[in-house]
C-alpha positions, 0 to 999 in steps of 0.5 A: 405628599412627602418629598424625597430627601437629598439622600434618598435621591442620590441613592435612587440614582446610584441604583439606576447607574448600577443597573445601566452599567451591568446592562452594559457589561452584559451587552459586551458578552460574545455573540458567538462561541467561536472567536477564531483566535490564532493560538496554535491550539489545534496545530503543530508544524513538523519538519517531515513530510505529511505522510510521516506526520500522519503515521506518527499520529496513527501510532500514537492513537494506537499506543493509548488504545484507540480504534482506527477508523480511517488512516491514509497519507493525509489523515487519520480518525479514531475513537475511544470509549470510556465508561462513567458511573451512573451508566454514563458513556462517553466517546472521544473522537479524534480527527487529524489531518496532515497537510505538507508544506513547502516545495521540497515537500519535507515540512508538514502542519498537523490539524487535530480536533477532539470531539467528546460525546456524551450518552446515558442508558435509556430504557425503552419499555414494551407494552403487551397487548391483550385482547378482550372481547368487550373492550377490544385490544388493550395495552397493559404496562408490563412487558420487556425493556430494551436499553439503548444509548442516548446522545445528551451532549457533545462538545469539541475539546478546546483545552490546550493542554490536551492537544499539547500532550497529544502533540508530544506523544506524536513526536515520539513516533516521528523519524529521527532528526537527520534522518533523510527518508526520502534519501533512504527511499532512493537508495532502497530503489537504486539497490532494487535497480542494481539487483534487477540489472544484475539479474538481467545481466545473468539472464543475458549471459545464460541466454548468450551461453545457451546460444553458444552451446546450441551453435556448438551442437549444430556444428558438430551435427554438421561436421558429423553429417559431412563426415557421414557423407564423405564415408558414404562417398568413399564407400561408393568410390571403392564399390565402383573400383572394385566392380570395375577391377571385376570386370577387367579380369575376365577380359584379360584372361579371354585376350591371352588365350585367343591367337588371333588377337596376339597376332601370332600364326599357328604352326602346322604339324609335319607328317613323320 
């Protein structure tokens, strides 16, 4: 049996070393797809409250044709559909969460992730059943077909440019720097309170005036009643005085005609 030359032995050793090196490189591949790196791809900080951040996200998505599924002060969900060639369909879903930071409540962080789902049109054929007396029920290959979408892939978008563009678009709908939304809300509330106070003062003044008018009417009614009563009393007094005078006049007349009452002795006529 011929022995291997030193050249052949060296080549064999080099091949084995290369194979071991490749195996070592393959073993360095990450075991998991997620690395939890702190690159800030999915987050952005803003100097506005969380509700203003989510409102900016909602308007940014609406400006791009997204259908809003949910919108609140701390979150927004939206989807958009894309039709691709070869009867392929793609749906892009965005989920936004707005978290207020700091004790003053004037800073927030937006967390955004986008998921892209891929669909294909799937044809479902329906066989027609034919009944035969000899063979029984037999399904034939002809019939109708129904088209439906079948999901074939789903992935979370991790491209930094995608999120950078979205965050830049959001910035267009944020409150302008120097705009004190809390102060503006406080001013609006103060204006509303002042309007309410003014209205309350007007209502109280109207009530007071109505009370004064009613008191004046009541006093006028009392004065009129007093006048009417005084007139009745005076009329009664006048009636009583008139009746007394009428009684006194017949008595005086009878007194003047009675000689005994006057104390004079009647004269006796003398005979001629």
